[in-house]
C-alpha positions in Angstrom: 52.2 -35.2 40.6 55.6 -35.6 42.1 56.3 -38.7 40.0 55.3 -36.9 36.8 57.5 -33.9 37.7 60.4 -36.2 38.5 60.0 -38.2 35.3 59.7 -35.0 33.3 62.9 -33.6 35.0 64.8 -36.8 34.2 63.6 -37.3 30.7 62.6 -33.9 29.2 63.9 -34.8 25.7 61.7 -37.9 25.6 58.6 -36.0 26.6 59.3 -33.1 24.2 59.9 -35.6 21.4 56.2 -36.5 21.7 55.3 -33.0 20.3 58.1 -32.5 17.8 60.9 -34.3 16.1 63.0 -31.2 15.5 66.2 -31.7 17.5 67.0 -28.0 17.9 63.6 -27.2 19.2 63.8 -30.1 21.7 67.3 -29.0 23.0 66.2 -25.4 23.3 63.1 -26.3 25.2 64.7 -28.4 27.9 65.6 -25.4 30.2 61.9 -24.2 30.1 60.8 -27.7 31.1 63.1 -27.6 34.1 61.6 -24.3 35.2 58.1 -25.5 34.8 58.9 -28.7 36.8 60.0 -26.5 39.7 57.0 -24.3 39.4 54.6 -27.3 39.5 56.2 -28.5 42.7 55.3 -25.2 44.3 51.9 -25.1 42.6 50.8 -28.4 44.0 51.1 -27.0 47.5 50.0 -23.5 46.7 46.8 -24.5 45.0 45.7 -26.8 47.8 46.3 -24.1 50.4 44.6 -21.5 48.2 41.5 -23.7 47.8 41.4 -23.9 51.6 40.8 -20.1 51.7 37.7 -20.6 49.5 36.8 -23.5 51.7 36.6 -21.3 54.7 33.8 -19.4 52.9 35.8 -16.2 52.5 35.8 -16.0 48.7 36.3 -12.2 48.9 39.7 -12.8 50.6 40.5 -15.4 48.0 39.7 -12.9 45.2 41.9 -10.2 46.8 44.8 -12.6 47.3 44.4 -13.7 43.7 44.3 -10.1 42.4 47.4 -9.2 44.4 49.3 -12.2 43.1 48.2 -11.9 39.5 49.2 -8.2 39.5 52.8 -9.1 40.3 52.6 -12.0 37.8 51.5 -9.6 35.0 54.0 -6.9 35.9 56.8 -9.5 36.0 56.1 -11.0 32.6 55.7 -7.6 31.0 59.1 -6.6 32.5 61.0 -9.9 31.8 59.3 -10.9 28.6 58.5 -7.7 26.8 61.0 -5.2 28.2 64.1 -7.4 28.8 63.1 -9.9 26.0 64.5 -12.7 28.1 64.6 -16.4 27.0 61.5 -18.6 27.2 62.9 -20.4 30.2 63.5 -17.1 32.1 60.0 -15.9 31.1 58.6 -19.1 32.6 60.1 -18.2 36.0 57.0 -16.1 36.3 55.2 -19.3 37.2 57.5 -19.8 40.1 56.9 -16.2 41.2 53.2 -16.6 40.9 52.9 -19.8 42.9 55.5 -18.8 45.5 53.7 -15.5 46.1 50.3 -17.3 46.2 51.7 -19.7 48.7 53.2 -17.0 50.9 50.1 -14.8 50.9 47.9 -17.8 51.7 50.2 -18.8 54.5 50.0 -15.2 55.9 46.2 -15.2 55.6 45.9 -18.4 57.6 48.4 -17.2 60.3 47.3 -13.6 60.6 43.7 -13.2 59.4 40.7 -13.9 61.6 39.3 -16.5 59.2 38.1 -18.8 62.1 35.4 -16.2 63.0 34.2 -15.6 59.4 30.4 -15.6 59.2 28.9 -17.0 56.0 
């Protein structure tokens, strides 16, 4: 994953040219690619830790964390995308927010919750 993100960050025009040959579209898409690369770095850690919560058998806690996180995700994209009418790159920062919030909430769960005593 890290190699692909690094390659994408270094050569975004090359990868975008696979999908289109329109130079203007490629140039305008590069900032969004950089944002997504950053989000994927956070996502690779957050998804593993989130899967660990389900692995403890506490799928209800996983659902609640996901609902909490996705609520902020939805509110943020409505505010930034629909109300502020921000650029595509700025709208994609919602992915950073989502994965960062998921990572933080999962970390708090593992540190503070009594997951070790969970009966299945």
